[in-house]
MOPAC internal coordinates of N, CA, C and O (Angstrom, degrees):
PM7 1SCF
backbone

  N    0.0000 0     0.00 0     0.00 0    0    0    0
  C    1.4435 1     0.00 0     0.00 0    1    0    0
  C    1.4835 1   113.50 1     0.00 0    2    1    0
  O    1.2310 1   118.89 1   -40.91 1    3    2    1
  N    1.3006 1   119.72 1   139.09 1    3    2    1
  C    1.4576 1   126.07 1   178.64 1    5    3    2
  C    1.4362 1   110.76 1   -74.55 1    6    5    3
  O    1.2310 1   121.96 1   -26.30 1    7    6    5
  N    1.3563 1   113.85 1   153.70 1    7    6    5
  C    1.4652 1   117.89 1   178.83 1    9    7    6
  C    1.5660 1   102.11 1  -105.24 1   10    9    7
  O    1.2310 1   124.05 1   -75.46 1   11   10    9
  N    1.5044 1   109.84 1   104.54 1   11   10    9
  C    1.3907 1   123.49 1  -177.44 1   13   11   10
  C    1.5090 1   117.31 1   -51.28 1   14   13   11
  O    1.2310 1   122.27 1   136.42 1   15   14   13
  N    1.3088 1   113.26 1   -43.58 1   15   14   13
  C    1.4723 1   117.61 1  -174.45 1   17   15   14
  C    1.4400 1   110.37 1   -70.00 1   18   17   15
  O    1.2310 1   117.88 1   140.26 1   19   18   17
  N    1.2834 1   121.64 1   -39.74 1   19   18   17
  C    1.4030 1   126.94 1   173.38 1   21   19   18
  C    1.5740 1   113.12 1   -62.65 1   22   21   19
  O    1.2310 1   119.41 1   136.74 1   23   22   21
  N    1.2523 1   118.74 1   -43.26 1   23   22   21
  C    1.4788 1   122.34 1   173.47 1   25   23   22
  C    1.5298 1   112.78 1   -56.01 1   26   25   23
  O    1.2310 1   121.53 1   141.29 1   27   26   25
  N    1.4674 1   114.68 1   -38.71 1   27   26   25
  C    1.3228 1   118.90 1  -179.75 1   29   27   26
  C    1.5018 1   115.65 1   -65.43 1   30   29   27
  O    1.2310 1   124.86 1   138.39 1   31   30   29
  N    1.2764 1   108.28 1   -41.61 1   31   30   29
  C    1.5288 1   126.73 1   175.22 1   33   31   30
  C    1.5650 1   109.47 1   -53.43 1   34   33   31
  O    1.2310 1   122.41 1   127.67 1   35   34   33
  N    1.2802 1   112.99 1   -52.33 1   35   34   33
  C    1.4209 1   121.78 1  -177.11 1   37   35   34
  C    1.4872 1   111.00 1   -62.70 1   38   37   35
  O    1.2310 1   120.99 1   128.30 1   39   38   37
  N    1.3303 1   115.72 1   -51.70 1   39   38   37
  C    1.4352 1   126.32 1  -179.04 1   41   39   38
  C    1.5573 1   109.02 1   -58.57 1   42   41   39
  O    1.2310 1   119.96 1   131.73 1   43   42   41
  N    1.3812 1   117.67 1   -48.27 1   43   42   41
  C    1.5176 1   125.27 1   179.05 1   45   43   42
  C    1.5917 1   104.08 1   -49.34 1   46   45   43
  O    1.2310 1   121.92 1   125.87 1   47   46   45
  N    1.2947 1   113.93 1   -54.13 1   47   46   45
  C    1.5424 1   116.48 1  -167.99 1   49   47   46
  C    1.5586 1   108.96 1   -70.21 1   50   49   47
  O    1.2310 1   121.86 1   139.29 1   51   50   49
  N    1.4504 1   114.04 1   -40.71 1   51   50   49
  C    1.4799 1   117.04 1  -176.95 1   53   51   50
  C    1.5515 1   108.32 1   -61.32 1   54   53   51
  O    1.2310 1   122.00 1   152.64 1   55   54   53
  N    1.3182 1   113.78 1   -27.36 1   55   54   53
  C    1.6241 1   113.74 1   176.68 1   57   55   54
  C    1.4829 1   117.25 1   -85.23 1   58   57   55
  O    1.2310 1   122.95 1   176.83 1   59   58   57
  N    1.3617 1   111.96 1    -3.17 1   59   58   57
  C    1.4621 1   117.20 1   175.65 1   61   59   58
  C    1.6064 1   108.15 1    83.70 1   62   61   59
  O    1.2310 1   119.02 1  -164.57 1   63   62   61
  N    1.2824 1   119.48 1    15.43 1   63   62   61
  C    1.4212 1   118.34 1   178.18 1   65   63   62
  C    1.5853 1   115.02 1   -92.46 1   66   65   63
  O    1.2310 1   119.02 1   -17.94 1   67   66   65
  N    1.1902 1   119.47 1   162.06 1   67   66   65
  C    1.4851 1   118.94 1  -175.49 1   69   67   66
  C    1.4784 1   106.73 1  -111.71 1   70   69   67
  O    1.2310 1   119.03 1   -13.71 1   71   70   69
  N    1.3459 1   119.45 1   166.29 1   71   70   69
  C    1.4782 1   130.18 1   171.68 1   73   71   70
  C    1.5142 1   106.69 1   -59.24 1   74   73   71
  O    1.2310 1   119.28 1   140.72 1   75   74   73
  N    1.2634 1   118.99 1   -39.28 1   75   74   73
  C    1.5950 1   118.04 1   178.56 1   77   75   74
  C    1.3970 1   111.22 1   -65.98 1   78   77   75
  O    1.2310 1   119.74 1   147.07 1   79   78   77
  N    1.4093 1   118.11 1   -32.93 1   79   78   77
  C    1.5934 1   116.50 1   177.15 1   81   79   78
  C    1.4698 1   110.10 1   -67.98 1   82   81   79
  O    1.2310 1   120.45 1   132.14 1   83   82   81
  N    1.2750 1   116.75 1   -47.86 1   83   82   81
  C    1.4485 1   118.54 1  -176.17 1   85   83   82
  C    1.4318 1   112.88 1   -59.68 1   86   85   83
  O    1.2310 1   122.56 1   130.36 1   87   86   85
  N    1.4439 1   112.70 1   -49.64 1   87   86   85
  C    1.4935 1   116.82 1   177.19 1   89   87   86
  C    1.5316 1   112.16 1   -50.18 1   90   89   87
  O    1.2310 1   124.28 1   127.48 1   91   90   89
  N    1.3298 1   109.39 1   -52.52 1   91   90   89
  C    1.6056 1   112.47 1   179.34 1   93   91   90
  C    1.4798 1   109.14 1   -59.36 1   94   93   91
  O    1.2310 1   116.67 1   140.82 1   95   94   93
  N    1.1786 1   123.94 1   -39.18 1   95   94   93
  C    1.4181 1   124.98 1  -176.71 1   97   95   94
  C    1.4452 1   113.77 1   -60.73 1   98   97   95
  O    1.2310 1   123.97 1   136.60 1   99   98   97
  N    1.3845 1   109.99 1   -43.40 1   99   98   97
  C    1.5443 1   117.84 1  -176.22 1  101   99   98
  C    1.5275 1   109.69 1   -87.92 1  102  101   99
  O    1.2310 1   118.25 1   177.24 1  103  102  101
  N    1.3299 1   120.94 1    -2.76 1  103  102  101
  C    1.4832 1   123.44 1  -162.53 1  105  103  102
  C    1.5156 1   115.35 1    48.92 1  106  105  103
  O    1.2310 1   122.15 1  -133.58 1  107  106  105
  N    1.3071 1   113.49 1    46.42 1  107  106  105
  C    1.4629 1   127.47 1   173.89 1  109  107  106
  C    1.5046 1   111.30 1  -106.25 1  110  109  107
  O    1.2310 1   116.24 1    -9.35 1  111  110  109
  N    1.3404 1   124.75 1   170.65 1  111  110  109
  C    1.3719 1   131.30 1   170.76 1  113  111  110
  C    1.5528 1   102.45 1   -92.79 1  114  113  111
  O    1.2310 1   120.28 1   -19.27 1  115  114  113
  N    1.2889 1   117.06 1   160.73 1  115  114  113
  C    1.4571 1   123.26 1   174.52 1  117  115  114
  C    1.4812 1   111.74 1   -65.09 1  118  117  115
  O    1.2310 1   119.99 1   148.12 1  119  118  117
  N    1.2896 1   117.63 1   -31.88 1  119  118  117
  C    1.5859 1   125.80 1   172.36 1  121  119  118
  C    1.5169 1   104.59 1   -53.54 1  122  121  119
  O    1.2310 1   119.99 1   126.28 1  123  122  121
  N    1.3551 1   117.63 1   -53.72 1  123  122  121
  C    1.4327 1   120.87 1  -173.23 1  125  123  122
  C    1.5404 1   108.53 1   -62.76 1  126  125  123
  O    1.2310 1   118.26 1   142.10 1  127  126  125
  N    1.2844 1   120.91 1   -37.90 1  127  126  125
  C    1.3134 1   123.33 1  -178.25 1  129  127  126
  C    1.5754 1   111.90 1   -62.29 1  130  129  127
  O    1.2310 1   122.69 1   129.87 1  131  130  129
  N    1.4125 1   112.45 1   -50.13 1  131  130  129
  C    1.4990 1   115.08 1   172.38 1  133  131  130
  C    1.4767 1   115.44 1   -56.24 1  134  133  131
  O    1.2310 1   118.44 1   151.39 1  135  134  133
  N    1.2795 1   120.58 1   -28.61 1  135  134  133
  C    1.4918 1   129.18 1   175.75 1  137  135  134
  C    1.6045 1   103.68 1   -67.14 1  138  137  135
  O    1.2310 1   121.62 1   134.15 1  139  138  137
  N    1.3035 1   114.50 1   -45.85 1  139  138  137
  C    1.5715 1   112.68 1   179.19 1  141  139  138
  C    1.4261 1   111.48 1   -60.95 1  142  141  139
  O    1.2310 1   117.99 1   141.32 1  143  142  141
  N    1.3651 1   121.44 1   -38.68 1  143  142  141
  C    1.4402 1   126.07 1  -179.83 1  145  143  142
  C    1.5819 1   111.66 1   -55.13 1  146  145  143
  O    1.2310 1   121.16 1   142.53 1  147  146  145
  N    1.3086 1   115.39 1   -37.47 1  147  146  145
  C    1.4385 1   123.69 1   178.94 1  149  147  146
  C    1.4345 1   119.29 1   -81.64 1  150  149  147
  O    1.2310 1   120.36 1   172.64 1  151  150  149
  N    1.4451 1   116.91 1    -7.36 1  151  150  149
  C    1.3465 1   119.51 1   175.63 1  153  151  150
  C    1.5957 1   119.61 1   -77.52 1  154  153  151
  O    1.2310 1   119.72 1   -43.43 1  155  154  153
  N    1.2275 1   118.14 1   136.57 1  155  154  153
  C    1.4422 1   124.84 1   172.41 1  157  155  154
  C    1.4033 1   113.24 1   -80.19 1  158  157  155
  O    1.2310 1   122.70 1   146.82 1  159  158  157
  N    1.2665 1   112.44 1   -33.18 1  159  158  157
  C    1.5628 1   117.85 1   175.69 1  161  159  158
  C    1.4714 1   108.54 1  -139.03 1  162  161  159
  O    1.2310 1   121.30 1    -7.77 1  163  162  161
  N    1.3927 1   115.12 1   172.23 1  163  162  161
  C    1.5887 1   116.78 1   178.38 1  165  163  162
  C    1.5185 1   103.07 1  -164.47 1  166  165  163
  O    1.2310 1   124.58 1   -13.07 1  167  166  165
  N    1.4216 1   108.81 1   166.93 1  167  166  165
  C    1.4005 1   120.72 1   176.38 1  169  167  166
  C    1.5011 1   113.66 1   -59.64 1  170  169  167
  O    1.2310 1   118.71 1   -36.33 1  171  170  169
  N    1.3051 1   120.07 1   143.67 1  171  170  169
  C    1.5356 1   115.72 1  -168.17 1  173  171  170
  C    1.5722 1   112.13 1   -77.73 1  174  173  171
  O    1.2310 1   124.69 1   154.02 1  175  174  173
  N    1.3450 1   108.60 1   -25.98 1  175  174  173
  C    1.5061 1   110.02 1   170.70 1  177  175  174
  C    1.4905 1   113.71 1   -56.21 1  178  177  175
  O    1.2310 1   121.00 1   128.02 1  179  178  177
  N    1.2426 1   115.69 1   -51.98 1  179  178  177
  C    1.5096 1   121.09 1   179.58 1  181  179  178
  C    1.5109 1   111.54 1   -59.78 1  182  181  179
  O    1.2310 1   122.65 1   142.75 1  183  182  181
  N    1.2055 1   112.53 1   -37.25 1  183  182  181
  C    1.5822 1   116.92 1  -178.78 1  185  183  182
  C    1.4394 1   108.17 1   -71.51 1  186  185  183
  O    1.2310 1   120.37 1   142.08 1  187  186  185
  N    1.3905 1   116.90 1   -37.92 1  187  186  185
  C    1.5288 1   116.35 1   174.06 1  189  187  186
  C    1.4072 1   116.51 1   -66.39 1  190  189  187
  O    1.2310 1   119.05 1   147.16 1  191  190  189
  N    1.3134 1   119.42 1   -32.84 1  191  190  189
  C    1.5334 1   122.11 1   175.49 1  193  191  190
  C    1.5379 1   109.58 1   -70.89 1  194  193  191
  O    1.2310 1   116.68 1   141.80 1  195  194  193
  N    1.3062 1   123.92 1   -38.20 1  195  194  193
  C    1.3557 1   125.70 1  -179.38 1  197  195  194
  C    1.6303 1   106.46 1   -72.32 1  198  197  195
  O    1.2310 1   119.37 1   142.91 1  199  198  197
  N    1.2082 1   118.81 1   -37.09 1  199  198  197
  C    1.4236 1   124.26 1   179.55 1  201  199  198
  C    1.6355 1   109.74 1   -63.02 1  202  201  199
  O    1.2310 1   123.80 1   137.60 1  203  202  201
  N    1.3260 1   110.32 1   -42.40 1  203  202  201
  C    1.4359 1   115.56 1   174.08 1  205  203  202
  C    1.5084 1   116.74 1   -63.23 1  206  205  203
  O    1.2310 1   121.21 1   139.93 1  207  206  205
  N    1.3951 1   115.29 1   -40.07 1  207  206  205
  C    1.4180 1   123.46 1  -172.11 1  209  207  206
  C    1.4863 1   103.67 1   -73.93 1  210  209  207
  O    1.2310 1   116.66 1   133.98 1  211  210  209
  N    1.2271 1   123.95 1   -46.02 1  211  210  209
  C    1.5509 1   131.49 1  -176.76 1  213  211  210
  C    1.5489 1   109.66 1   -81.10 1  214  213  211
  O    1.2310 1   120.32 1   166.30 1  215  214  213
  N    1.3872 1   116.99 1   -13.70 1  215  214  213
  C    1.5543 1   117.05 1  -177.77 1  217  215  214
  C    1.5312 1   109.15 1    57.38 1  218  217  215
  O    1.2310 1   121.98 1  -131.94 1  219  218  217
  N    1.3799 1   113.82 1    48.06 1  219  218  217
  C    1.4141 1   120.94 1  -178.15 1  221  219  218
  C    1.4741 1   109.90 1  -145.09 1  222  221  219
  O    1.2310 1   119.35 1   -53.27 1  223  222  221
  N    1.3141 1   118.84 1   126.73 1  223  222  221
  C    1.4445 1   119.49 1  -177.16 1  225  223  222
  C    1.4712 1   116.83 1   -93.49 1  226  225  223
  O    1.2310 1   125.96 1   -87.47 1  227  226  225
  N    1.3278 1   106.16 1    92.53 1  227  226  225
  C    1.5294 1   116.72 1  -175.29 1  229  227  226
  C    1.4941 1   112.86 1   -67.46 1  230  229  227
  O    1.2310 1   121.57 1   152.17 1  231  230  229
  N    1.3502 1   114.60 1   -27.83 1  231  230  229
  C    1.5050 1   121.42 1   174.52 1  233  231  230
  C    1.5635 1   107.03 1   -60.13 1  234  233  231
  O    1.2310 1   117.17 1   139.58 1  235  234  233
  N    1.2182 1   122.98 1   -40.42 1  235  234  233
  C    1.4120 1   127.90 1   173.18 1  237  235  234
  C    1.5880 1   111.93 1   -54.74 1  238  237  235
  O    1.2310 1   121.91 1   131.49 1  239  238  237
  N    1.3281 1   113.95 1   -48.51 1  239  238  237
  C    1.3450 1   122.07 1   173.21 1  241  239  238
  C    1.4555 1   120.37 1   -54.53 1  242  241  239
  O    1.2310 1   121.59 1   137.85 1  243  242  241
  N    1.3177 1   114.57 1   -42.15 1  243  242  241
  C    1.3662 1   125.19 1   175.94 1  245  243  242
  C    1.4759 1   110.04 1   -70.82 1  246  245  243
  O    1.2310 1   117.54 1   136.61 1  247  246  245
  N    1.2216 1   122.30 1   -43.39 1  247  246  245
  C    1.5636 1   128.06 1   173.05 1  249  247  246
  C    1.5669 1   110.01 1   -58.96 1  250  249  247
  O    1.2310 1   120.26 1   136.75 1  251  250  249
  N    1.2795 1   117.11 1   -43.25 1  251  250  249
  C    1.4159 1   111.99 1  -175.93 1  253  251  250
  C    1.5072 1   109.00 1   -73.51 1  254  253  251
  O    1.2310 1   117.94 1   150.46 1  255  254  253
  N    1.3165 1   121.52 1   -29.54 1  255  254  253
  C    1.5736 1   130.95 1   175.77 1  257  255  254
  C    1.4904 1   104.53 1   -61.59 1  258  257  255
  O    1.2310 1   119.31 1   135.09 1  259  258  257
  N    1.3360 1   118.92 1   -44.91 1  259  258  257
  C    1.4150 1   125.73 1  -177.19 1  261  259  258
  C    1.5816 1   110.12 1   -63.59 1  262  261  259
  O    1.2310 1   120.55 1   132.02 1  263  262  261
  N    1.2479 1   116.56 1   -47.98 1  263  262  261
  C    1.4395 1   120.05 1  -176.06 1  265  263  262
  C    1.5481 1   109.73 1   -72.82 1  266  265  263
  O    1.2310 1   120.19 1   152.06 1  267  266  265
  N    1.1766 1   117.25 1   -27.94 1  267  266  265
  C    1.4626 1   123.54 1  -179.93 1  269  267  266
  C    1.6185 1   106.28 1   -67.89 1  270  269  267
  O    1.2310 1   122.38 1   128.20 1  271  270  269
  N    1.2767 1   113.04 1   -51.80 1  271  270  269
  C    1.4508 1   121.18 1   177.74 1  273  271  270
  C    1.5164 1   114.44 1   -61.40 1  274  273  271
  O    1.2310 1   122.64 1   151.02 1  275  274  273
  N    1.3357 1   112.55 1   -28.98 1  275  274  273
  C    1.4258 1   122.32 1  -178.13 1  277  275  274
  C    1.4922 1   104.47 1   -68.34 1  278  277  275
  O    1.2310 1   118.08 1   128.21 1  279  278  277
  N    1.3730 1   121.26 1   -51.79 1  279  278  277
  C    1.4640 1   126.13 1  -179.13 1  281  279  278
  C    1.3792 1   113.03 1   -64.07 1  282  281  279
  O    1.2310 1   118.05 1   156.90 1  283  282  281
  N    1.3443 1   121.32 1   -23.10 1  283  282  281
  C    1.5042 1   125.32 1  -179.58 1  285  283  282
  C    1.5663 1   109.25 1   -86.03 1  286  285  283
  O    1.2310 1   117.83 1   167.65 1  287  286  285
  N    1.3706 1   121.74 1   -12.35 1  287  286  285
  C    1.3655 1   119.01 1  -172.07 1  289  287  286
  C    1.5187 1   107.37 1   -87.93 1  290  289  287
  O    1.2310 1   120.10 1   180.00 1  291  290  289

């Protein structure tokens, strides 16, 4: 299974955004964003909001991971 928080962190930095930008966009504190980076899973509403902000389909990443694990079982 992929670590969704780490994937968000990587995507954020690839796009040149900062933790401060994401925190302001979500109306969160920077501390909460760092907590998100440490999460292996999260609420779908939050993941949807982050997907929209970063214009990246994290649900697709999770689905691909699921199907890959299914093939390996």
